[in-house]
Structure formats: C-alpha cells, structure tokens
N, CA and C of each residue as an Amber inpcrd file, in Angstrom:
protein
   240
   0.8300000  -1.1680000   0.0000000   0.0000000   0.0000000   0.0000000
   0.8900000   1.2520000   0.0000000   0.7450000   2.1450000  -1.0010000
   1.6220000   3.3130000  -1.0860000   1.2860000   4.3650000  -0.0340000
   2.3000000   5.0850000   0.3410000   2.1050000   6.1640000   1.3130000
   1.5800000   7.4050000   0.5880000   0.6610000   8.0940000   1.1990000
   0.0750000   9.2710000   0.5760000   0.8740000  10.5340000   0.8780000
   1.6930000  10.5290000   1.8900000   2.4160000  11.7210000   2.3120000
   3.7120000  11.9380000   1.5510000   4.2610000  10.9200000   0.9340000
   5.5460000  11.0440000   0.2590000   5.3450000  11.0110000  -1.2540000
   6.1780000  11.7810000  -1.9240000   6.1630000  11.8200000  -3.3840000
   7.2790000  10.9240000  -3.8900000   6.9320000   9.9910000  -4.7310000
   7.9460000   9.0810000  -5.2700000   8.7950000   9.8170000  -6.3010000
  10.0380000   9.3760000  -6.4460000  10.9640000   9.9680000  -7.4020000
  10.4350000   9.8140000  -8.8310000   9.8300000   8.6950000  -9.1480000
   9.2990000   8.4880000 -10.4960000   8.1430000   9.4480000 -10.7870000
   7.3170000   9.7410000  -9.7920000   6.2260000  10.6980000  -9.9790000
   6.7670000  12.1090000 -10.2000000   7.8230000  12.4410000  -9.4920000
   8.4490000  13.7470000  -9.6540000   9.0540000  13.8810000 -11.0530000
   9.7110000  12.8290000 -11.5360000  10.2880000  12.8640000 -12.8800000
   9.2140000  13.0290000 -13.9400000   8.1020000  12.3390000 -13.8040000
   6.9980000  12.4600000 -14.7630000   6.4520000  13.8860000 -14.7480000
   6.2850000  14.4440000 -13.5760000   5.7920000  15.8150000 -13.4620000
   6.7280000  16.8200000 -14.1100000   8.0290000  16.6470000 -13.9010000
   9.0140000  17.5380000 -14.5060000   9.0190000  17.4120000 -16.0280000
   8.9470000  16.2060000 -16.5440000   8.9330000  15.9940000 -17.9930000
   7.7000000  16.6290000 -18.6160000   6.5590000  16.4530000 -17.9900000
   5.3240000  17.0430000 -18.5070000   5.4100000  18.5670000 -18.4810000
   5.9430000  19.1450000 -17.4100000   6.0700000  20.5920000 -17.3020000
   7.0120000  21.1400000 -18.3660000   8.1550000  20.5040000 -18.5490000
   9.1150000  20.9460000 -19.5650000   8.5020000  20.8220000 -20.9600000
   7.7850000  19.7510000 -21.2280000   7.1520000  19.5650000 -22.5370000
   6.1100000  20.6520000 -22.7930000   5.3120000  20.9870000 -21.7980000
   4.3160000  22.0440000 -21.9630000   4.9630000  23.3960000 -22.2260000
   6.0430000  23.6930000 -21.5150000   6.7580000  24.9520000 -21.7400000
   7.3150000  24.9950000 -23.1600000   7.8610000  23.8870000 -23.6310000
   8.4080000  23.8420000 -24.9930000   7.3070000  24.0190000 -26.0390000
   6.1390000  23.4470000 -25.8130000   5.0240000  23.6140000 -26.7460000
   4.5800000  25.0670000 -26.7850000   4.4900000  25.7120000 -25.6310000
   4.0880000  27.1200000 -25.5890000   5.1170000  27.9860000 -26.3110000
   6.3940000  27.7490000 -26.0950000   7.4420000  28.5140000 -26.7790000
   7.3760000  28.2840000 -28.2850000   7.1490000  27.0590000 -28.7190000
   7.0500000  26.7670000 -30.1440000   5.8670000  27.4780000 -30.7730000
   4.7310000  27.4860000 -30.0940000   3.5460000  28.1700000 -30.6270000
   3.7920000  29.6730000 -30.7020000   4.3710000  30.2480000 -29.6760000
   4.6660000  31.6780000 -29.6890000   5.6820000  32.0280000 -30.7700000
   6.6530000  31.1620000 -30.9960000   7.6680000  31.4180000 -32.0110000
   7.0720000  31.3350000 -33.4050000   6.1270000  30.4100000 -33.6300000
   5.5030000  30.2800000 -34.9430000   4.6380000  31.4870000 -35.2620000
   4.0440000  32.0740000 -34.2570000   3.1910000  33.2320000 -34.4920000
   3.9820000  34.5370000 -34.3810000   5.2810000  34.4640000 -34.3170000
   6.1960000  35.6050000 -34.2310000   5.9580000  36.4400000 -32.9820000
   5.3920000  35.8290000 -31.9610000   5.2170000  36.5380000 -30.7010000
   6.5250000  36.6380000 -29.9460000   7.2850000  35.6050000 -29.9580000
   8.6100000  35.5960000 -29.3610000   9.6210000  35.3350000 -30.4630000
  10.8270000  35.7650000 -30.2310000  11.8270000  35.6460000 -31.2800000
  13.0470000  34.9050000 -30.7380000  12.8340000  33.6380000 -30.2820000
  13.9330000  32.8820000 -29.6990000  14.8770000  32.3070000 -30.7450000
  14.3290000  31.8090000 -31.8330000  15.1680000  31.1450000 -32.8300000
  15.8340000  32.1600000 -33.7460000  15.0730000  33.0970000 -34.2660000
  15.5950000  34.1010000 -35.1830000  15.9340000  35.3490000 -34.3900000
  17.1820000  35.5700000 -34.1290000  17.6030000  36.6760000 -33.2720000
  17.9110000  37.9550000 -34.0570000  17.4520000  38.0860000 -35.2970000
  17.6830000  39.3010000 -36.0560000  16.7410000  40.3880000 -35.5690000
  17.2560000  41.5870000 -35.3660000  16.3790000  42.6700000 -34.9200000
  15.4780000  43.1430000 -36.0620000  14.3290000  43.6800000 -35.7010000
  13.4290000  44.2520000 -36.6930000  13.6600000  45.7460000 -36.7170000
  14.0110000  46.2620000 -37.8780000  14.2790000  47.6820000 -38.0390000
  13.1870000  48.3070000 -38.8950000  12.8210000  49.5370000 -38.5700000
  11.8240000  50.2700000 -39.3480000  12.4600000  51.5610000 -39.8290000
  12.1510000  51.9230000 -41.0620000  12.7120000  53.1410000 -41.6350000
  11.6090000  53.9510000 -42.2930000  11.7190000  55.2620000 -42.1980000
  10.7890000  56.1700000 -42.8420000  11.5800000  56.9250000 -43.9010000
  11.2410000  56.7230000 -45.1550000  11.9720000  57.3420000 -46.2660000
  11.0000000  58.1220000 -47.1440000  11.5520000  59.1220000 -47.8580000
  10.7240000  59.9500000 -48.7360000  10.4140000  59.2530000 -50.0560000
  11.3990000  58.5670000 -50.6240000  11.2230000  57.9250000 -51.9230000
  11.5270000  56.4370000 -51.7990000  10.6270000  55.6120000 -52.2970000
  10.8080000  54.1590000 -52.1970000  10.9130000  53.5030000 -53.5650000
  11.3790000  54.2390000 -54.5430000  11.4890000  53.6880000 -55.8850000
  12.4200000  52.4770000 -55.8730000  11.9290000  51.3550000 -56.3820000
  12.7170000  50.1280000 -56.4640000  12.6540000  49.2600000 -55.2160000
  12.0320000  49.7420000 -54.1560000  11.9130000  48.9530000 -52.9280000
  10.7580000  47.9700000 -53.0620000  11.0070000  46.6990000 -52.7550000
   9.9500000  45.7010000 -52.8340000  10.1220000  44.6610000 -51.7390000
   9.0120000  44.0410000 -51.3690000   9.0220000  43.0130000 -50.3250000
   9.9030000  41.8580000 -50.7840000  10.7680000  41.4090000 -49.8990000
  11.6900000  40.3240000 -50.2120000  13.0340000  40.8090000 -50.7160000
  13.1280000  42.1050000 -50.9950000  14.3840000  42.6730000 -51.4820000
  15.4470000  42.6720000 -50.3970000  16.7170000  42.6530000 -50.7950000
  17.7940000  42.6020000 -49.7990000  17.9600000  43.9250000 -49.0590000
  18.3590000  43.8130000 -47.8090000  18.7200000  44.9670000 -46.9880000
  20.2190000  44.8770000 -46.7740000  20.9210000  45.9470000 -47.1120000
  22.3800000  45.9420000 -47.0170000  22.8570000  47.0160000 -46.0510000
  23.8660000  46.6710000 -45.2790000  24.5600000  47.6300000 -44.4210000
  26.0310000  47.5590000 -44.7630000  26.5850000  48.6830000 -45.1810000
  27.9910000  48.7540000 -45.5930000  28.3200000  47.7250000 -46.6690000
  27.3830000  47.4840000 -47.5800000  27.6090000  46.5700000 -48.6870000
  27.4180000  45.0980000 -48.3600000  27.0070000  44.7810000 -47.1420000
  26.8260000  43.3900000 -46.7250000  25.3320000  43.1220000 -46.5570000
  24.8340000  42.0330000 -47.1570000  23.4350000  41.6570000 -46.9800000
  23.1970000  41.2570000 -45.5280000  22.2360000  41.9310000 -44.8830000
  21.9380000  41.6340000 -43.4770000  20.5010000  41.1890000 -43.2690000
  19.6900000  41.1690000 -44.3070000  18.3050000  40.7530000 -44.1580000
  17.5070000  41.0270000 -45.4050000  16.1880000  40.9520000 -45.2640000
  15.2690000  41.1920000 -46.3700000  14.1550000  42.1110000 -45.9170000
  13.5480000  42.8030000 -46.8780000  12.4000000  43.6560000 -46.6030000
  11.2110000  42.7550000 -46.3200000  10.6140000  42.8930000 -45.1450000
   9.4850000  42.0450000 -44.7700000   8.1590000  42.6410000 -45.2220000
   8.0020000  43.9590000 -45.0630000   6.7460000  44.5920000 -45.4830000
   6.9970000  46.0580000 -45.7900000   6.0680000  46.6310000 -46.5550000
   6.1120000  48.0370000 -46.9170000   4.7480000  48.6390000 -46.5990000
   4.7460000  49.7840000 -45.9560000   3.4790000  50.4190000 -45.6090000
   3.5610000  51.9140000 -45.7920000   2.4260000  52.5590000 -45.6510000
   2.3460000  54.0080000 -45.7760000   2.1330000  54.5970000 -44.3930000
   2.9800000  55.5640000 -44.0350000   2.8640000  56.2170000 -42.7290000
   1.7590000  57.2470000 -42.7770000   0.9290000  57.2770000 -41.7430000
  -0.1750000  58.2360000 -41.6880000   0.3530000  59.6420000 -41.3510000
   1.2690000  59.7250000 -40.4120000   1.8470000  61.0230000 -40.0660000
   3.3200000  60.8480000 -39.7790000   4.0430000  61.9500000 -39.8640000
   5.4870000  61.9010000 -39.6200000   5.7970000  62.2620000 -38.2190000
C-alpha cells in the first residue's frame, strides 16, 4: 500500500517531464506566431523614407555593402 504523504521519485520525474514539454510547446507556438523571437535573433528595423522607388518586399537589406536581411513589409505612414 503506497504512502500518501511522500512523493515518489518516479512521480516527480513524470511531473518535470510534462512541465518541460508544456513549456516547450508554448514557446514553439509563440515562435511560430512571431510573438517571441527565440530562434531568429535578427532585430526588426523600421525606416521612414521619402522615396521608395525600387523597394519591394523580399528585397535585400544591405549595411555597408553586406546583406543583413530582407524587406518584410512596406506600408504608408499616416503622419510623420
């Protein structure tokens, strides 16, 4: 007959595994919806420019001649 007051080591291990698995599922869901940025550590930069001739979604973003990312979206600013 098992004791009700003590927690067995196997029960503790199962609880820890379930907790870690749930945390990993939540992180994966948040990462897929771009809520958290654990896997892709690139910063998101926003720029306000007067002329956007030739700018298109998916186009390369360069800093000092080095490709550092791609244009994700283009929008119109309501006010400056």
